[in-house]
Backbone bond lengths (Angstrom), bond angles and torsions (degrees), N, CA, C in turn:
res aa  C-N    CA-C-N  psi(-1)  N-CA   C-N-CA  omega(-1)  CA-C   N-CA-C  phi
1 M - - - 1.468 - - 1.523 111.88 -
2 V 1.355 114.49 -33.97 1.447 118.83 -179.61 1.522 111.49 -60.73
3 W 1.332 115.87 -39.75 1.466 118.94 -177.71 1.514 111.80 -67.48
4 V 1.335 115.83 -28.92 1.474 119.17 177.50 1.519 110.01 -65.80
5 W 1.327 116.32 -46.42 1.451 119.84 178.79 1.531 111.27 -66.06
6 G 1.326 115.06 -35.78 1.466 118.65 176.85 1.517 112.03 -64.10
7 A 1.348 116.11 -43.26 1.462 120.15 178.22 1.515 111.68 -65.17
8 L 1.354 115.93 -40.15 1.461 120.06 178.31 1.516 111.01 -64.51
9 G 1.345 116.24 -41.63 1.443 120.03 178.07 1.518 112.24 -63.50
10 G 1.333 115.64 -40.92 1.459 119.78 177.71 1.511 111.69 -63.24
11 Y 1.353 116.85 -40.20 1.471 121.02 179.90 1.526 110.32 -65.31
12 V 1.345 116.13 -43.94 1.459 119.84 179.23 1.526 110.20 -62.09
13 F 1.325 116.75 -38.03 1.469 120.31 178.05 1.527 110.50 -63.20
14 I 1.328 117.07 -44.02 1.468 120.69 179.00 1.528 110.52 -61.30
15 V 1.335 116.06 -44.07 1.469 119.97 178.60 1.520 110.80 -60.13
16 L 1.325 116.96 -42.85 1.464 120.95 -179.39 1.522 111.23 -64.33
17 V 1.334 116.79 -44.00 1.460 120.63 179.54 1.532 110.64 -62.37
18 M 1.321 116.12 -44.32 1.462 119.86 -179.40 1.526 111.37 -66.10
19 F 1.326 116.25 -37.03 1.458 120.09 178.05 1.537 110.43 -62.94
20 L 1.332 115.46 -45.87 1.468 119.37 -178.22 1.530 112.10 -70.39
21 A 1.328 116.96 -29.15 1.471 121.21 -175.76 1.520 113.26 -95.26
22 Q 1.322 118.71 1.05 1.466 120.76 -169.07 1.515 113.63 -58.38
23 R 1.327 118.26 -39.43 1.464 118.48 -178.23 1.516 111.64 -71.63
24 N 1.323 117.78 -28.24 1.465 119.89 173.54 1.531 110.75 -67.59
25 L 1.335 116.11 -31.52 1.466 120.01 178.33 1.533 111.33 -77.54
26 I 1.322 116.13 -38.74 1.477 119.95 -178.24 1.522 110.99 -74.65
27 Y 1.344 116.80 -35.87 1.461 121.29 -176.07 1.531 110.00 -123.02
28 P 1.316 118.18 75.04 1.475 120.40 179.94 1.526 111.49 -80.59
29 A 1.327 115.41 64.00 1.469 120.17 -174.69 1.519 111.11 -62.31
30 A 1.306 116.84 128.23 1.471 121.51 178.95 1.528 110.07 -81.56
31 A 1.306 115.92 147.79 1.466 121.71 179.65 1.527 109.27 -83.08
32 V 1.311 116.97 68.62 1.455 121.44 178.74 1.522 109.57 -120.17
33 N 1.307 115.66 152.67 1.457 121.72 177.98 1.521 107.75 -129.74
34 P 1.343 117.42 82.43 1.460 121.54 -173.62 1.529 112.56 -64.95
35 R 1.329 115.07 153.83 1.459 121.32 -178.82 1.527 110.03 -122.48
36 V 1.308 115.63 134.00 1.470 121.52 179.57 1.523 110.85 -57.15
37 E 1.331 116.79 -41.84 1.471 120.90 -173.10 1.523 112.24 -66.19
38 D 1.307 118.82 -17.84 1.470 120.75 179.85 1.525 112.82 -70.80
39 H 1.327 116.52 -13.43 1.476 119.61 -174.52 1.519 113.86 -95.14
40 N 1.323 118.21 -7.82 1.461 120.39 178.29 1.523 110.88 47.82
41 L 1.330 114.94 50.02 1.450 121.55 -176.88 1.530 108.77 -126.46
42 P 1.335 117.79 96.11 1.451 120.64 -178.80 1.529 111.27 -55.69
43 G 1.314 115.57 135.27 1.462 120.68 179.30 1.513 113.99 96.30
44 L 1.354 116.95 -14.40 1.459 119.82 178.32 1.527 108.77 -78.11
45 E 1.322 117.31 129.30 1.459 121.11 -177.10 1.513 111.06 -142.45
46 S 1.329 115.39 158.22 1.455 121.43 175.33 1.525 109.60 -87.50
47 V 1.337 115.42 140.33 1.458 121.04 173.53 1.531 107.42 -131.08
48 E 1.311 116.59 160.52 1.455 120.89 -177.79 1.515 111.43 -125.21
49 T 1.325 114.89 148.12 1.457 121.15 172.54 1.520 108.51 -134.54
50 D 1.304 115.59 156.04 1.454 121.30 172.71 1.520 107.78 -100.20
51 S 1.337 115.04 104.50 1.457 119.17 -179.10 1.524 110.26 -65.93
52 H 1.314 117.38 -39.89 1.456 124.08 166.92 1.514 106.24 -158.09
53 P 1.315 118.38 166.42 1.483 119.67 -175.01 1.526 111.94 -52.42
54 G 1.322 114.21 125.50 1.453 120.06 178.53 1.505 115.12 93.10
55 L 1.333 117.76 -3.87 1.472 120.46 179.68 1.521 108.71 -125.86
56 T 1.324 115.83 99.60 1.461 122.53 178.63 1.515 108.76 -100.50
57 L 1.331 116.48 127.90 1.464 122.42 -176.82 1.518 110.36 -115.85
58 T 1.339 115.21 148.76 1.462 122.44 177.18 1.524 110.08 -103.54
59 H 1.315 115.42 135.48 1.475 123.67 177.91 1.522 107.41 -130.98
60 W 1.309 117.06 168.61 1.461 120.63 179.17 1.528 110.33 -117.08
61 F 1.350 114.66 138.92 1.459 120.51 -174.27 1.523 110.58 -132.66
62 H 1.330 115.34 138.93 1.456 123.06 170.97 1.518 107.44 -137.43
63 A 1.311 117.02 120.70 1.465 121.00 -175.87 1.528 110.58 -70.22
64 P 1.343 117.55 151.68 1.463 120.37 173.81 1.530 110.28 -62.25
65 S 1.309 116.02 145.46 1.468 119.27 177.39 1.513 111.58 -79.53
66 D 1.324 116.53 -17.19 1.459 123.20 -179.83 1.527 107.39 -127.80
67 P 1.334 117.75 124.32 1.469 119.99 -178.41 1.530 113.52 -63.20
68 E 1.314 117.45 -13.72 1.462 120.71 177.79 1.526 111.99 -83.56
69 L 1.340 116.59 -13.48 1.458 120.27 -177.54 1.536 110.18 -93.84
70 P 1.330 117.87 151.55 1.457 120.70 -175.67 1.514 114.05 -80.58
71 L 1.299 113.97 167.48 1.458 122.82 171.47 1.522 107.51 -97.62
72 I 1.332 116.83 123.09 1.460 121.28 177.60 1.525 108.36 -87.17
73 V 1.315 116.01 117.83 1.469 121.11 172.42 1.520 106.51 -91.67
74 F 1.323 116.20 111.80 1.472 121.23 -171.22 1.521 110.82 -103.71
75 F 1.333 115.10 130.38 1.451 122.81 177.92 1.528 108.10 -115.35
76 H 1.329 116.41 106.94 1.479 119.90 -173.18 1.527 110.89 -78.38
77 G 1.327 114.64 169.97 1.452 121.36 -177.39 1.524 112.86 -78.58
78 N 1.330 115.07 176.12 1.468 119.81 -171.69 1.526 113.26 -72.70
79 A 1.327 117.95 -19.03 1.464 120.79 179.17 1.523 111.64 -108.62
80 S 1.328 116.76 19.24 1.451 121.56 -175.07 1.527 109.97 -113.97
81 D 1.348 115.73 -168.69 1.468 121.05 179.26 1.523 108.19 -163.81
82 L 1.329 117.15 -174.00 1.463 121.14 -177.95 1.523 112.06 -65.28
83 N 1.327 118.40 -35.05 1.461 120.65 177.60 1.527 110.60 -57.59
84 N 1.317 115.77 -50.72 1.457 120.55 -178.14 1.524 111.45 -66.79
85 A 1.331 115.67 -34.32 1.464 119.49 179.45 1.524 110.84 -60.78
86 V 1.343 116.78 -46.76 1.466 120.47 -179.29 1.533 110.55 -67.45
87 A 1.335 116.82 -41.27 1.466 119.34 178.99 1.525 110.77 -60.20
88 K 1.320 116.88 -41.96 1.473 120.56 -179.19 1.514 111.80 -68.78
89 M 1.334 116.30 -37.88 1.465 120.72 -174.55 1.521 113.25 -89.70
90 R 1.326 118.25 -2.37 1.460 120.46 -175.80 1.529 112.84 -56.57
91 P 1.342 120.19 -42.25 1.468 117.96 178.26 1.525 113.22 -59.45
92 F 1.311 117.30 -28.83 1.462 119.98 180.00 1.529 110.51 -79.08
93 I 1.328 116.68 -35.34 1.476 119.37 173.05 1.518 109.70 -62.42
94 E 1.327 116.54 -43.93 1.466 120.60 179.79 1.525 112.03 -65.86
95 A 1.341 117.06 -23.24 1.463 121.05 175.91 1.527 112.25 -83.80
96 G 1.343 116.47 -1.88 1.456 120.79 175.15 1.514 115.40 106.99
97 F 1.330 118.25 -7.81 1.453 120.38 -179.86 1.527 110.36 -74.79
98 G 1.324 115.24 153.09 1.442 120.09 173.25 1.523 111.17 -85.54
99 L 1.318 115.69 163.19 1.458 120.63 179.07 1.521 110.21 -138.24
100 L 1.316 114.96 131.52 1.456 122.40 168.87 1.520 106.09 -125.31
101 A 1.346 115.96 98.76 1.461 121.84 -176.68 1.515 108.69 -88.75
102 T 1.322 115.67 121.35 1.456 121.52 -175.03 1.522 111.60 -76.99
103 G 1.322 116.12 127.84 1.450 121.73 173.35 1.519 109.43 -99.96
104 Y 1.327 116.90 109.50 1.462 120.06 -178.03 1.526 111.56 -76.10
105 R 1.315 115.46 160.91 1.463 121.21 169.98 1.536 109.37 -61.10
106 G 1.325 116.06 136.19 1.445 120.01 179.35 1.519 114.75 83.70
107 Y 1.333 117.39 -5.02 1.463 122.72 -179.57 1.533 110.07 -119.26
108 S 1.324 115.14 153.96 1.467 121.55 172.13 1.519 112.89 53.73
109 G 1.319 117.26 36.86 1.449 121.53 178.41 1.513 114.89 81.60
110 N 1.342 117.81 2.41 1.462 120.82 179.26 1.533 111.24 -79.31
111 P 1.328 117.21 149.05 1.459 120.32 177.26 1.531 110.94 -75.71
112 G 1.330 116.02 169.99 1.449 121.53 174.39 1.518 113.22 99.63
113 R 1.336 115.13 171.35 1.459 122.35 179.79 1.527 108.99 -119.97
114 P 1.334 117.91 131.86 1.464 120.24 -176.17 1.530 113.12 -70.03
115 S 1.329 114.18 148.41 1.457 123.67 171.96 1.524 106.02 -163.74
116 E 1.320 117.59 169.46 1.462 119.10 178.37 1.529 110.26 -62.31
117 A 1.314 116.92 -46.47 1.464 119.65 179.43 1.518 110.99 -62.87
118 G 1.338 117.03 -39.76 1.451 120.96 -178.34 1.523 112.68 -67.49
119 L 1.333 117.27 -48.41 1.466 119.87 179.89 1.516 111.82 -65.52
120 S 1.332 116.40 -31.51 1.464 119.60 176.80 1.522 109.98 -65.81
121 A 1.323 117.20 -42.30 1.469 120.66 177.64 1.522 110.74 -63.99
122 D 1.341 116.20 -38.63 1.475 120.52 179.04 1.537 109.89 -62.35
123 A 1.320 115.40 -44.50 1.468 120.26 -178.75 1.532 111.03 -64.40
124 R 1.326 116.44 -40.91 1.458 118.92 178.16 1.521 111.28 -61.82
125 S 1.320 116.62 -38.99 1.477 119.72 -179.66 1.526 110.66 -65.02
126 V 1.332 116.79 -35.13 1.473 120.65 178.74 1.523 110.39 -68.64
127 I 1.316 117.25 -43.76 1.459 120.69 179.31 1.532 110.30 -65.59
128 D 1.316 116.62 -39.28 1.472 119.98 175.68 1.535 110.42 -60.22
129 W 1.324 116.41 -42.44 1.470 120.04 178.85 1.519 110.28 -60.39
130 A 1.329 116.69 -44.19 1.475 120.30 179.34 1.527 110.40 -60.69
131 H 1.329 117.47 -43.67 1.462 120.37 178.54 1.527 111.02 -61.22
132 H 1.316 116.27 -40.61 1.474 119.45 -179.75 1.538 111.88 -67.15
133 Q 1.335 116.22 -22.78 1.460 120.21 176.76 1.532 112.00 -86.82
134 G 1.316 117.50 1.31 1.458 121.56 176.89 1.511 114.54 98.39
135 Y 1.332 117.62 6.88 1.464 120.50 178.77 1.525 108.41 -92.83
136 E 1.323 115.54 98.11 1.460 120.27 178.27 1.526 109.82 -79.73
137 A 1.313 115.92 176.65 1.464 121.37 -173.71 1.519 112.57 -56.03
138 D 1.341 116.89 -35.58 1.463 119.48 -176.10 1.527 112.37 -72.04
139 R 1.346 117.55 -7.35 1.470 120.56 177.73 1.533 112.10 -113.35
140 L 1.333 116.93 7.91 1.455 120.88 -179.40 1.520 111.70 -109.23
141 V 1.327 115.56 135.02 1.457 123.12 170.58 1.520 106.70 -119.34
142 Y 1.329 117.20 131.03 1.463 119.75 174.06 1.530 108.16 -96.46
143 F 1.337 115.16 131.56 1.469 121.04 -179.72 1.517 107.19 -128.63
144 G 1.321 116.72 116.79 1.459 121.61 -179.06 1.508 112.06 -113.38
145 E 1.330 115.12 148.38 1.460 122.58 179.66 1.525 107.72 -124.01
146 S 1.325 118.31 121.70 1.456 123.42 176.29 1.540 110.31 53.95
147 L 1.332 119.21 -120.24 1.459 120.33 178.11 1.517 110.96 -57.68
148 G 1.340 116.18 -31.69 1.464 119.76 178.16 1.509 113.76 -61.64
149 T 1.346 117.68 -21.32 1.469 119.34 175.15 1.520 110.59 -65.76
150 A 1.336 116.69 -34.74 1.460 119.99 178.73 1.528 110.34 -66.67
151 V 1.335 116.26 -38.00 1.473 120.14 174.63 1.524 109.71 -63.07
152 A 1.335 115.80 -45.60 1.473 120.76 -177.71 1.523 111.21 -63.19
153 V 1.337 117.03 -42.73 1.460 120.26 179.74 1.530 110.44 -64.37
154 K 1.311 116.00 -44.05 1.473 119.48 179.34 1.515 110.71 -60.30
155 M 1.333 117.28 -44.04 1.459 120.69 179.34 1.537 111.29 -66.53
156 A 1.329 116.34 -39.91 1.472 119.75 -179.98 1.526 111.10 -65.29
157 S 1.322 117.15 -29.99 1.465 120.60 178.03 1.523 111.43 -74.28
158 E 1.336 116.76 -24.37 1.462 121.67 -179.21 1.519 112.39 -97.02
159 R 1.347 115.31 -43.12 1.462 121.40 -173.82 1.525 108.23 -133.98
160 P 1.323 117.65 85.76 1.467 121.33 -169.20 1.526 113.18 -59.05
161 P 1.338 117.61 133.92 1.459 123.09 173.15 1.521 110.37 -92.66
162 S 1.331 115.96 -173.23 1.460 119.51 175.79 1.526 111.74 -83.57
163 A 1.335 117.16 -22.72 1.472 121.39 178.54 1.528 107.98 -161.63
164 L 1.336 114.24 160.79 1.458 121.20 -177.08 1.529 108.65 -136.17
165 V 1.335 116.28 127.13 1.472 121.94 177.12 1.521 107.92 -120.38
166 L 1.324 115.98 129.22 1.456 121.98 -177.35 1.518 109.55 -124.53
167 E 1.323 116.08 120.16 1.471 121.23 179.05 1.526 109.78 -106.57
168 A 1.320 116.33 120.34 1.473 123.44 -179.89 1.519 111.93 55.80
169 P 1.353 117.28 55.43 1.461 119.27 -174.03 1.538 113.21 -83.46
170 P 1.326 117.37 133.27 1.461 119.61 168.55 1.530 109.78 -78.47
171 S 1.316 117.17 144.95 1.466 119.90 172.66 1.515 109.35 -64.16
172 S 1.323 116.20 -35.71 1.450 123.98 169.78 1.509 107.09 -163.54
173 I 1.321 116.93 156.37 1.461 119.47 174.99 1.510 109.96 -66.16
174 A 1.326 117.23 -31.19 1.452 120.97 177.52 1.531 110.64 -61.40
175 D 1.337 117.43 -42.72 1.468 120.62 178.79 1.527 111.07 -60.89
176 V 1.313 116.33 -46.76 1.472 120.52 -177.10 1.524 110.77 -68.26
177 A 1.331 116.52 -43.78 1.461 119.98 179.27 1.517 111.20 -62.09
178 A 1.331 116.44 -40.72 1.462 119.97 179.99 1.525 111.18 -66.40
179 A 1.333 117.35 -31.12 1.462 120.69 178.46 1.523 110.91 -71.43
180 H 1.325 117.31 -39.12 1.463 121.20 -178.72 1.524 112.14 -80.20
181 Y 1.332 116.02 -37.71 1.470 120.69 -178.24 1.529 109.20 -114.76
182 W 1.320 115.56 59.82 1.456 121.86 -174.15 1.524 112.55 -63.66
183 Y 1.316 116.89 -19.89 1.456 122.03 -176.80 1.533 112.42 -88.98
184 L 1.344 117.38 2.13 1.456 121.62 -179.30 1.530 110.51 -117.70
185 P 1.354 117.46 151.11 1.477 120.33 177.18 1.533 110.82 -78.88
186 V 1.331 115.59 70.04 1.453 121.57 -170.35 1.523 112.95 -63.59
187 R 1.315 117.04 -49.37 1.464 120.27 -168.34 1.530 113.60 -60.16
188 P 1.329 120.21 -46.98 1.474 118.30 -178.94 1.530 114.07 -72.55
189 L 1.333 116.86 -15.33 1.458 120.02 -175.07 1.538 113.55 -104.05
190 L 1.316 117.35 -5.29 1.460 120.50 -174.22 1.529 110.28 -77.73
191 R 1.323 115.36 125.70 1.464 120.43 -179.69 1.529 111.99 -78.38
192 D 1.326 116.49 -37.11 1.472 121.62 -174.55 1.529 108.89 -121.90
193 P 1.334 118.53 84.29 1.468 120.31 -175.75 1.520 114.95 -71.81
194 W 1.351 117.85 -22.86 1.467 120.79 -179.35 1.528 111.21 42.98
195 D 1.327 115.68 67.04 1.465 122.42 -170.74 1.531 111.29 -89.99
196 S 1.319 116.40 81.65 1.468 120.63 177.67 1.528 111.59 -65.31
197 Q 1.328 116.41 -31.50 1.459 121.25 -178.46 1.526 111.67 -57.15
198 S 1.324 116.70 -37.05 1.466 120.62 -177.19 1.524 112.30 -79.61
199 R 1.335 116.80 -11.14 1.466 120.05 -175.84 1.530 113.28 -109.87
200 I 1.310 118.11 -25.06 1.462 121.20 -167.65 1.522 112.23 -61.46
201 H 1.340 117.86 -28.82 1.472 120.00 -177.71 1.529 112.62 -72.16
202 T 1.339 116.57 -12.47 1.475 119.80 179.76 1.513 112.09 -87.38
203 I 1.327 117.58 -7.25 1.463 121.66 -172.59 1.535 109.55 -91.83
204 R 1.313 115.80 126.36 1.465 121.95 -174.09 1.537 113.18 -105.76
205 C 1.308 117.76 -13.68 1.473 119.39 -176.82 1.528 110.31 -76.55
206 P 1.338 118.30 164.00 1.466 121.16 176.24 1.526 111.53 -58.02
207 L 1.321 115.58 135.37 1.460 122.71 -175.92 1.516 110.15 -121.20
208 L 1.332 116.01 135.76 1.457 121.91 172.85 1.523 108.53 -128.27
209 I 1.319 116.72 123.70 1.460 122.55 176.79 1.523 109.19 -109.21
210 L 1.339 115.69 133.54 1.457 123.63 177.32 1.530 107.21 -118.24
211 H 1.326 116.65 129.58 1.482 117.69 -179.43 1.507 109.91 -154.07
212 G 1.330 115.72 136.44 1.454 121.15 176.80 1.525 111.18 -84.05
213 E 1.306 116.48 135.96 1.459 120.76 -179.76 1.521 111.95 -66.12
214 N 1.333 117.99 -21.76 1.460 121.60 -177.79 1.521 112.81 -105.49
215 D 1.315 117.05 22.68 1.469 121.71 -178.09 1.534 109.79 -64.93
216 P 1.359 118.19 116.07 1.458 120.39 179.82 1.525 113.21 -87.79
217 V 1.330 117.66 -12.97 1.457 121.66 -176.22 1.526 111.28 -92.57
218 V 1.330 115.66 -54.09 1.468 122.29 173.97 1.516 106.61 -116.58
219 P 1.310 118.97 91.13 1.467 120.76 -177.13 1.524 111.45 -51.40
220 V 1.318 114.87 143.50 1.458 120.82 -172.25 1.530 112.19 -60.09
221 R 1.313 117.79 -22.29 1.479 119.04 179.76 1.528 111.03 -60.90
222 F 1.336 117.23 -28.51 1.463 118.80 179.34 1.530 110.86 -76.19
223 G 1.331 117.70 -34.12 1.457 120.16 173.65 1.521 110.98 -65.28
224 R 1.326 116.52 -40.20 1.470 120.72 177.91 1.536 110.76 -65.87
225 K 1.311 116.07 -39.38 1.458 120.38 178.21 1.530 110.49 -60.61
226 L 1.320 116.06 -43.31 1.465 119.99 179.12 1.524 110.67 -66.21
227 F 1.339 116.39 -41.53 1.464 120.84 -179.90 1.524 110.79 -61.63
228 E 1.303 117.09 -41.78 1.460 120.83 -179.74 1.518 111.83 -63.99
229 A 1.329 117.23 -32.85 1.462 120.90 -178.88 1.524 112.60 -79.75
230 A 1.338 117.16 -18.52 1.467 121.17 -178.79 1.524 110.50 -75.45
231 I 1.322 115.52 155.59 1.453 120.84 177.63 1.525 109.46 -98.55
232 E 1.310 116.23 164.03 1.468 121.66 176.28 1.531 109.41 -69.29
233 P 1.328 117.33 153.57 1.478 128.16 -0.58 1.527 111.52 -80.78
234 K 1.310 115.53 135.92 1.460 119.80 -179.92 1.517 109.76 -148.51
235 E 1.338 114.51 147.99 1.453 122.55 177.72 1.521 108.00 -137.84
236 A 1.322 116.25 160.19 1.468 119.95 177.50 1.516 110.03 -146.89
237 I 1.323 114.72 148.28 1.466 122.19 171.68 1.525 105.79 -121.60
238 W 1.334 115.94 111.52 1.467 121.91 177.88 1.528 106.40 -101.52
239 H 1.316 116.06 101.96 1.462 120.66 -171.96 1.529 110.21 -82.16
240 P 1.317 118.69 128.45 1.470 120.46 -171.72 1.520 115.57 -70.11
241 T 1.354 117.96 -20.62 1.471 118.96 -176.34 1.525 114.17 -123.34
242 A 1.331 118.48 -9.93 1.454 120.82 -175.53 1.531 111.03 -67.17
243 L 1.337 114.23 149.65 1.456 121.92 176.72 1.535 108.19 -98.84
244 H 1.315 117.53 -129.82 1.457 120.30 -177.22 1.528 110.08 -101.43
245 T 1.308 116.79 119.26 1.471 126.03 176.93 1.521 114.03 58.23
246 D 1.331 117.35 28.73 1.473 119.46 174.77 1.524 111.15 -116.86
247 I 1.315 117.23 10.51 1.462 121.12 -174.91 1.526 111.16 -64.40
248 L 1.342 117.72 -28.33 1.465 119.92 179.95 1.519 112.89 -79.47
249 D 1.328 116.55 1.63 1.467 119.30 170.31 1.522 111.03 -70.91
250 D 1.326 115.94 -15.93 1.464 121.68 178.08 1.524 108.71 -88.30
251 P 1.353 118.45 113.61 1.474 120.56 -177.97 1.522 113.39 -57.93
252 E 1.330 117.11 -29.12 1.459 119.52 -179.69 1.524 110.28 -68.79
253 V 1.315 117.84 -36.49 1.457 120.67 176.69 1.524 110.30 -66.92
254 V 1.327 117.02 -41.48 1.466 120.65 176.06 1.522 110.22 -57.64
255 R 1.325 115.82 -44.72 1.464 120.00 179.34 1.524 110.83 -60.03
256 Q 1.330 117.18 -43.10 1.463 121.16 -179.37 1.522 111.42 -66.07
257 V 1.324 117.99 -37.92 1.457 120.70 178.56 1.525 109.96 -67.18
258 I 1.314 116.93 -42.71 1.473 120.85 177.92 1.521 110.06 -59.70
259 E 1.318 116.85 -43.41 1.463 120.79 178.94 1.531 109.83 -62.76
260 F 1.318 117.17 -42.02 1.466 121.06 178.11 1.516 110.27 -59.81
261 L 1.319 117.44 -44.55 1.463 121.18 -177.23 1.526 111.76 -69.96
262 R 1.307 116.75 -34.76 1.474 119.20 179.62 1.515 112.40 -71.12
263 T 1.334 117.70 -22.80 1.457 120.65 -175.56 1.521 111.84 -112.39
264 R 1.323 116.06 16.23 1.469 119.76 -175.80 1.524 110.91 -62.04
């Protein structure tokens, strides 16, 4: 009987540790301070927004080369940063699209601690900045990567863009966490569920989902689940060999995304 209580106590301890550490697991922000000049990309510049009083964040901006082309508002994944955002989006900048790469609190040298409420406020401040620069909804495309897709979906449900692109999207963080930590009571204890599934049906703009069939982080079944819940117009590219957030390494996929954005 003693071993039963010992095992139960050990399990409760594990649950408590995971509960307290969950935001460190969801937001493993790296201690990096990226620099615009390292990218050798003329026109790339830092801009700032006030996410809320006392919290000023840095983001990176590159204007479209053609006023007819949209500005891509990019929301990177939880293990990424501004450096990776620009590297991933460079083919689209070279194709003439603009880029506004969102710098979250706690990432890329920015102050603050990440949370769903916090990242949502950061994203709103970026969209507000774009509007103040003259980029109305019909010139904005939201592009999310991994966890950033949840930010993009939430923003699209509040402030509709002209198009939405989601790379390796979870239906919700709760779904993914429950799949990885099936032995823990994840759903009732999760602070930041990032429930894209409950929001996707409200989005009316053209949607493109990109997902690798071999994704070990966000299994493709969650991207398919989100796609099924979305309304038309919607398209998807289910890549047979891509893993997690590497689908744009395929030039043909880049070409298809560019075509989607040009005809949005």
